[in-house]
DOVEXNU-102850 format. One line per 2 residues: their letters; for each residue x, y, z of N, C-alpha, C, CB. Coordinates in pm, whole numbers, m for minus. Atoms other than C-alpha are relative to their C-alpha. Last residue first. Glycine has a CB too. Layout:
a> X,Y,Z,X,Y,Z,X,Y,Z,X,Y,Z ~ ... .
***
This chain:
qi> 70,m92,m91,8880,4573,13131,m114,m71,71,m54,122,m77 ~ 138,44,m19,9130,4335,12972,m64,92,103,m8,m150,47 .
ai> 48,6,m138,9446,4513,12857,m145,m47,1,15,138,70 ~ 142,30,m12,9641,4462,12532,m36,m8,148,m36,m133,m73 .
sf> 40,65,m126,9977,4616,12449,m150,m18,2,47,81,123 ~ 135,55,4,10167,4715,12134,m32,m65,134,m14,m102,m116 .
ee> 30,67,m126,10482,4909,12061,m149,m32,7,42,88,121 ~ m122,11,m80,10653,5039,11747,m24,m78,129,53,139,33 .
il> 20,34,m142,10386,5012,11476,135,m18,71,m85,m128,13 ~ m5,m123,m77,10450,5193,11148,m4,m28,149,m115,92,m39 .
te> 70,m5,m127,10528,4894,10926,19,135,68,47,m113,92 ~ m94,m25,m109,10629,4939,10563,m79,13,130,86,128,m27 .
pi> 61,m19,m132,10448,4804,10255,107,16,107,m91,m118,34 ~ m63,83,m102,10631,4862,9924,m67,26,135,152,28,9 .
in> 23,m55,m133,10448,4990,9616,54,m99,104,m152,29,24 ~ m28,83,m117,10564,4929,9259,m28,74,130,146,m47,m4 .
rk> 99,102,m31,10390,5098,8969,23,m73,132,m5,m99,m110 ~ 135,m30,47,10554,5423,8864,m105,m98,51,m2,1,m150 .
gv> 20,3,145,10876,5409,9059,m145,31,m35,40,m136,m56 ~ m133,1,62,10870,5327,9428,m19,m13,m151,89,m116,57 .
kr> m2,18,145,10555,5414,9620,142,12,m51,m90,103,m68 ~ m93,m97,60,10569,5361,9994,11,m30,m149,142,m7,69 .
fh> m60,44,124,10263,5187,10139,89,112,m56,m109,m41,m103 ~ 33,m86,114,10170,5237,10501,72,m54,m121,39,149,28 .
ll> m102,m3,104,10151,5022,10812,m41,99,m107,22,m141,m60 ~ m111,84,m45,9970,4996,11145,110,m13,m105,m51,m137,37 .
gr> m116,m82,m29,9735,5288,11079,122,m78,46,m35,100,102 ~ m15,m11,m145,9419,5080,11110,123,83,39,10,m138,62 .
ke> 115,m75,m48,9340,5142,10743,7,22,150,m128,m74,m36 ~ m22,m141,36,9691,5028,10656,m113,88,52,13,16,m154 .
ll> m100,m50,m94,9635,4705,10847,34,146,m28,128,m86,m7 ~ 67,m13,m129,9316,4649,10649,95,56,104,m57,m135,46 .
kl> 85,m118,9,9499,4721,10324,m75,23,130,m99,m13,m116 ~ m85,m119,m8,9769,4473,10421,m82,128,m6,103,m2,m113 .
dh> m41,m17,m140,9510,4203,10493,87,124,17,76,m125,48 ~ 119,m33,m78,9347,4246,10150,37,26,146,m104,m114,m9 .
yv> 32,m140,29,9688,4251,9978,m120,47,81,m27,19,m149 ~ m100,m81,m69,9783,3925,10150,m30,148,m21,143,m34,m50 .
nk> 36,1,m141,9458,3766,10035,97,83,83,m5,m143,53 ~ 125,m75,m14,9524,3869,9675,m43,8,146,m112,m66,m84 .
vn> m30,m143,3,9887,3756,9695,m126,85,17,70,37,m130 ~ 53,m56,123,9791,3403,9803,16,152,2,m148,m40,m20 .
rr> 145,m21,7,10009,3296,10093,m38,58,m135,m47,93,113 ~ 62,112,72,10354,3151,10137,m152,8,2,45,m133,61 .
vk> 92,63,m95,10464,3405,10401,m76,m117,m63,m100,103,53 ~ m68,28,m127,10776,3504,10206,m91,m70,101,52,129,59 .
ra> m92,115,16,10607,3471,9869,64,m38,132,109,32,m103 ~ 81,121,17,10317,3696,9972,87,m124,m15,m90,15,m122 .
vd> 55,34,m132,10561,3959,10100,m78,m130,m8,m89,114,53 ~ m113,53,m77,10747,3953,9767,m46,m42,140,113,104,9 .
ni> m23,137,48,10419,3995,9579,113,m67,78,34,1,m150 ~ 105,80,m62,10344,4299,9794,15,m146,m42,m140,54,m38 .
se> 133,m22,56,10677,4445,9688,m102,m82,77,m3,m36,m152 ~ m8,m85,119,11048,4464,9764,m135,33,m60,85,m65,m103 .
vh> 100,40,98,11061,4328,10116,m1,100,m115,m141,m12,64 ~ 10,m96,109,11367,4346,10339,m101,m53,m102,139,26,m67 .
fk> m70,30,124,11297,4127,10638,m16,114,m100,m52,m130,m60 ~ m124,75,m23,11212,4197,11002,82,m21,m127,m32,m133,61 .
si> m91,m72,m88,10947,4469,10986,137,m68,10,m61,14,139 ~ m34,m130,59,10766,4333,10682,103,76,84,m126,85,m17 .
te> m79,22,122,10775,3974,10807,47,132,m60,m83,m78,m103 ~ m130,52,m38,10657,4064,11157,91,m14,m122,m14,m135,71 .
ll> m73,m109,m66,10372,4280,11032,141,m42,36,m74,46,125 ~ m34,m98,103,10264,4005,10790,80,116,60,m128,53,m67 .
el> m113,55,75,10283,3743,11065,44,96,m109,m38,m136,m60 ~ m119,m22,m82,10061,3964,11280,125,m54,m70,m17,m66,138 .
rk> m34,m142,16,9811,3967,10997,120,37,85,m120,88,36 ~ m53,m20,135,9819,3586,10981,37,147,m24,m102,m45,m105 .
pn> m138,45,17,9788,3549,11359,59,27,m138,9,m146,27 ~ m8,145,m11,9469,3762,11378,145,m43,m26,m98,m69,m99 .
li> m136,52,m12,9482,4130,11451,m3,m150,23,76,70,114 ~ m100,m104,18,9169,4316,11339,141,m57,m3,m11,104,110 .
kd> 31,m72,123,8887,4066,11287,105,105,m31,m137,64,9 ~ m49,78,113,9042,3833,11546,m27,69,m134,m63,m137,1 .
le> m145,m3,7,8994,4094,11815,53,m69,m125,59,m64,122 ~ m38,m77,119,8623,4146,11749,151,m2,m23,m48,145,14 .
ds> 40,76,118,8509,3869,11987,31,75,m130,m149,m31,7 ~ m91,112,23,8716,4030,12263,m38,m79,m125,1,m92,121 .
ri> 39,119,m73,8520,4352,12236,93,m114,m39,m149,m38,m28 ~ 81,96,75,8696,4666,12119,m44,m112,93,79,m57,m120 .
kl> 85,79,m88,8853,4982,12257,m90,m89,m85,m84,91,94 ~ 112,59,72,9144,5120,12055,m78,m87,97,48,m83,m122 .
te> 70,105,m73,9389,5352,12224,m122,m44,m79,m41,49,140 ~ 143,6,23,9646,5560,12038,m61,m118,75,m31,m10,m151 .
ev> 57,114,m74,9996,5668,12123,m150,5,m14,43,1,151 ~ 124,m28,m70,10160,5891,11862,m41,m127,75,m112,47,m98 .
my> 72,109,m65,10514,5900,11729,m129,49,64,89,m65,106 ~ 102,m62,m86,10674,6134,11477,m88,m111,56,m86,105,m80 .
dl> 8,67,m130,10998,6042,11303,m98,76,89,141,m8,67 ~ 112,m51,m76,11021,6117,10931,m14,m78,130,m131,m6,m82 .
eg> 57,96,m95,11352,6069,10756,m108,67,84,111,m57,92 ~ 64,113,67,11459,6248,10437,m58,m105,92,96,m63,m88 .
ge> m78,124,m8,11711,6475,10607,m62,m121,m65,25,m30,138 ~ m145,m21,m2,11601,6831,10535,78,m131,m8,40,75,127 .
vy> m38,m73,121,11242,6771,10428,152,15,m9,m68,139,m4 ~ 16,91,113,11197,6508,10699,46,65,m129,m146,m45,m12 .
ae> m113,93,m10,11337,6740,10966,m4,m100,m115,m3,m74,135 ~ m119,m73,45,11091,7006,10847,124,m88,5,21,126,86 .
ya> 10,m13,146,10805,6756,10881,123,72,m56,m128,76,m40 ~ m22,133,58,10908,6656,11234,m2,8,m153,m107,m99,49 .
hl> m141,31,m15,10940,7022,11336,34,m135,m62,38,1,148 ~ m74,m85,93,10597,7098,11194,149,m29,6,m27,147,29 .
ln> 25,49,135,10437,6805,11373,81,78,m102,m149,11,m33 ~ m71,127,15,10602,6904,11700,m18,m59,m139,m47,m100,106 .
aw> m144,m28,6,10486,7266,11667,79,m128,m23,46,69,130 ~ m27,m64,128,10128,7163,11584,150,25,m18,m78,132,m11 .
ev> 12,103,103,10119,6924,11880,34,56,m137,m141,m60,m1 ~ m113,92,m14,10252,7191,12117,m4,m107,m109,m1,m66,138 .
ye> m123,m70,39,10007,7456,11993,120,m95,3,24,121,92 ~ 2,m8,146,9711,7217,12012,128,66,m53,m122,79,m48 .
gf> m22,136,52,9799,7136,12372,4,m2,m151,m110,m93,48 ~ m141,36,m15,9836,7506,12456,30,m138,m57,41,5,146 .
lg> m45,62,126,9493,7587,12314,147,m41,6,m22,97,m116 ~ 52,136,3,9354,7651,12664,39,m74,m126,m150,3,12 .
id> m102,86,m57,9582,7955,12677,m44,m146,2,35,45,140 ~ 43,68,m122,9332,8126,12444,108,m97,49,m132,m75,m24 .
vk> 71,124,29,9524,8325,12182,m33,m67,133,84,m96,m91 ~ 118,m43,74,9632,8688,12213,m83,m120,m43,41,83,m123 .
re> 120,29,m77,9877,8590,12482,m127,57,m65,14,55,141 ~ 52,m131,m42,10167,8757,12300,m130,m12,80,m24,89,m122 .
if> m101,m58,m88,10336,8417,12286,m46,135,54,134,16,m75 ~ 2,78,m123,10017,8267,12144,99,58,101,34,m148,m29 .
rk> 117,m41,m80,9981,8545,11891,m5,m74,132,m129,m25,m78 ~ m20,m139,m40,10332,8486,11761,m113,48,90,10,90,m123 .
ef> m100,0,m105,10282,8110,11759,23,141,53,133,m59,m51 ~ 63,54,m120,9960,8144,11560,96,4,117,m49,m144,m24 .
es> 92,m103,m49,10129,8370,11307,m67,m46,129,m105,34,m106 ~ m81,m113,m48,10421,8131,11268,m88,111,56,88,54,m113 .
fs> m54,30,m132,10182,7833,11247,78,118,56,88,m123,m5 ~ m120,83,4,9987,7986,10960,50,m25,142,110,66,m85 .
mg> m125,m74,17,9634,8116,11005,116,m97,m5,20,103,114 ~ 25,m105,97,9267,8009,11021,123,86,m26,m113,87,46 .
aa> m47,m128,m54,9331,7818,11339,m28,116,m93,149,m6,29 ~ 72,m29,m124,9118,7518,11240,39,137,57,26,m108,104 .
te> 139,m30,33,9248,7523,10883,m79,40,123,m65,m120,m68 ~ 2,m130,66,9611,7547,10994,m143,42,m34,86,m3,m127 .
he> m34,m103,m98,9569,7263,11243,m11,140,m63,142,m22,56 ~ 114,m13,m90,9389,7045,10987,24,108,105,m30,m134,68 .
hl> 107,m73,72,9658,7110,10726,m121,22,91,m43,m78,m126 ~ m47,m138,13,9930,7005,10969,m106,86,m68,132,5,m80 .
rk> 17,m62,m131,9730,6693,11056,47,145,m2,75,m79,107 ~ 143,m19,m27,9695,6598,10689,m22,71,132,m72,m135,1 .
kv> 48,m110,84,10064,6655,10618,m147,30,28,19,m35,m148 ~ m59,m122,m53,10160,6436,10914,m49,121,m80,155,m8,m4 .
ee> 71,m34,m122,9915,6165,10804,53,130,61,12,m113,101 ~ 134,m49,37,10051,6164,10449,m78,43,124,m77,m108,m77 .
ls> m15,m136,53,10408,6138,10577,m136,60,m34,91,m1,m124 ~ m51,m4,136,10311,5833,10784,10,145,m45,m91,m83,m96 .
lr> 91,m52,100,10271,5863,11158,66,m6,m137,m43,144,35 ~ m47,m115,74,10481,5635,11375,m110,47,m97,130,m33,m77 .
rl> m35,13,140,10313,5403,11619,52,130,m58,m121,m47,m80 ~ m97,m108,22,10254,5333,11986,49,m17,m143,119,m4,104 .
ik> m94,12,110,9939,5122,12010,88,125,m7,m75,m22,m134 ~ m82,m120,11,9730,5062,12319,107,m22,m106,65,36,137 .
ir> m127,20,69,9457,4800,12286,71,135,m11,m23,m62,m141 ~ m58,m129,34,9176,4809,12541,138,m25,m59,7,95,124 .
ln> m145,m7,8,8962,4497,12555,43,143,m34,54,m100,m104 ~ m51,m122,60,8602,4459,12666,152,2,8,m60,125,70 .
vr> m93,m73,m85,8494,4100,12731,49,124,m75,119,m89,42 ~ 61,m128,m35,8184,3971,12554,90,83,93,m135,m23,66 .
gr> 58,m67,115,8302,3662,12361,m55,137,32,m106,m84,m57 ~ m67,18,128,8358,3457,12676,m76,75,m110,12,m150,m34 .
pi> 90,57,101,8218,3596,12996,67,m7,m136,m128,83,m9 ~ 5,m86,118,8503,3646,13250,m90,m64,m104,141,25,m57 .
er> 136,m46,22,8408,3444,13562,m11,94,m119,m52,69,123 ~ 82,108,54,8727,3239,13565,m144,43,m29,0,m117,97 .
tk> m26,19,142,8932,3556,13601,m91,m106,m60,146,m37,m22 ~ m23,142,23,8771,3635,13934,14,m24,m149,m115,m85,59 .
ps> m63,59,m120,8786,3991,14062,32,m146,m18,m90,17,119 ~ 75,116,m43,8724,4130,13707,67,m64,121,m14,m102,m114 .
nt> 93,m43,m104,8857,4480,13662,m85,m115,53,m90,109,m53 ~ 133,56,14,9160,4362,13472,m86,42,116,5,m152,m10 .
el> 87,m21,m114,9499,4517,13409,m134,m68,m27,m19,151,29 ~ m60,m104,m82,9800,4484,13184,m83,24,125,15,129,m79 .
ci> 103,m87,m58,9681,4153,13047,67,102,91,m106,m82,78 ~ 39,m96,100,9940,3994,12817,m107,95,53,m50,m71,m125 .
fn> m114,m70,56,10143,3804,13077,m36,91,m117,102,m99,m45 ~ m56,m111,m77,9839,3725,13289,110,76,m73,53,m51,128 .
ln> 48,m129,48,9648,3519,13031,73,117,65,m148,13,26 ~ m84,m52,107,9856,3206,13093,m43,136,m51,1,m96,m112 .
av> m129,m44,m53,9701,3130,13433,84,67,m108,76,m117,59 ~ 16,m110,m95,9346,3120,13293,135,54,46,m81,m45,120 .
nr> m50,m126,49,9436,2910,12989,m4,116,98,m74,38,m118 ~ m136,10,51,9407,2542,13074,62,136,m26,2,m82,m127 .
el> m94,27,m109,9102,2583,13300,144,m1,m48,m33,m132,66 ~ m25,m118,m82,8901,2751,13023,109,m25,103,m127,44,70 .
pl> 61,5,m133,8928,2457,12785,41,119,84,37,m129,72 ~ m86,72,m94,9034,2566,12435,m68,m1,136,141,65,9 .
es> m69,106,72,8826,2662,12131,95,m78,90,76,59,m116 ~ 29,131,m58,8574,2858,12337,66,m115,m74,m148,m23,3 .
nf> 84,69,98,8597,3165,12111,m30,m143,42,67,1,m136 ~ 129,m66,7,8717,3375,12403,m94,m63,m102,18,144,m32 .
fc> 66,3,m131,8998,3131,12480,m141,59,m8,83,75,103 ~ 59,133,m18,9092,3076,12118,m80,m8,129,109,m106,m1 .
tl> 104,18,101,9145,3450,12066,m72,m134,17,60,10,m140 ~ 112,m86,m35,9334,3494,12393,m116,m20,m96,44,147,1 .
lr> 62,54,m121,9555,3196,12326,m123,80,38,100,m1,116 ~ 72,120,44,9627,3311,11973,m76,m61,118,97,m103,m62 .
la> 116,m44,76,9714,3655,12108,m83,m118,m46,43,83,m119 ~ 95,m60,m92,9939,3507,12372,m126,44,m71,63,118,71 .
sl> 58,109,m77,10111,3280,12124,m105,52,97,109,m76,76 ~ 91,71,89,10163,3576,11895,m69,m114,71,74,m51,m122 .
ft> 121,m80,14,10310,3778,12181,m102,m71,m88,34,136,m58 ~ 68,m6,m129,10555,3506,12274,m131,76,m13,89,64,105 .
qf> 61,132,m23,10648,3438,11911,m79,0,130,108,m109,2 ~ 121,5,81,10706,3810,11857,m73,m132,20,33,20,m146 .
la> 94,m95,m55,10949,3821,12146,m131,m4,m76,58,141,m1 ~ 54,56,m124,11124,3503,12036,m106,92,60,112,m24,102 .
se> 0,m100,m106,11168,3627,11678,m67,m55,125,m71,128,m46 ~ m131,m2,m63,11250,3327,11457,5,99,116,106,34,m102 .
fh> m73,m123,28,10888,3257,11369,131,m1,77,m85,126,36 ~ m144,13,m18,10696,2931,11345,68,129,m44,55,m120,m80 .
qe> m73,m90,90,10320,2933,11398,150,m13,31,m49,148,17 ~ m128,m48,m51,10131,2639,11552,71,85,m104,89,m118,42 .
ec> m111,91,25,9772,2610,11434,130,62,48,9,m35,m151 ~ m79,21,m121,9506,2819,11607,116,m96,m22,m89,m53,110 .
rp> m40,m126,m62,9347,2974,11298,94,m22,117,m120,77,46 ~ 82,m38,m116,9341,2640,11115,56,124,67,m9,m116,102 .
sg> m48,52,m128,9532,2641,10783,m90,45,113,143,45,26 ~ 101,80,m66,9325,2704,10472,42,m53,135,m37,m112,m86 .
es> 112,m81,m43,9531,2994,10348,m102,m80,79,m66,64,m119 ~ 116,4,86,9845,2779,10337,m114,80,58,m43,m142,m23 .
m> 118,33,m81,10164,2885,10519,m123,4,m88,m15,98,121 .
***
């Protein structure tokens, strides 16, 4: 796919589910950017909108609609380590000491949520140390305006996520070859996706880094 292709051009992917979502995202982006007639798209918005507070869909102001994106994703090893450190720093003690005090009711019961999260993070990290696999999920909500959607998840970045999750990739150069894009532009998009927590880079050897997706589930709601 060439870098100069129009944003709303037809994409070709083998995954039917991804194709449906990509079409919906492209439709939503084009709709709010006034690239397609409003009457053609109103009915098609329903399958990606979980909820809407607007009584009349045709009265939604283009470019100024609030969107809520829910993302279910895995935490990277670095994120798990960081959160464990933050819990220990905030408590001023190790988890075992905190747990002991919590059971003895020497810690505010209002910290129950922090205790559960800390315990789950620690268990996930210990499982990783023992078995080499890290499995810790979080659900996060991102609130943005519709005119900002394309800056985060445009069709080309979604194609990168699809390619990385579906095919075995050996490097950033390999990803660029698979999507037929300039490696510099692919790297820029991958770094943005990493910043959003949608993927991470796994270092192999001294120089090679392999991008891996973290996202498991994705939904968009119009508010």
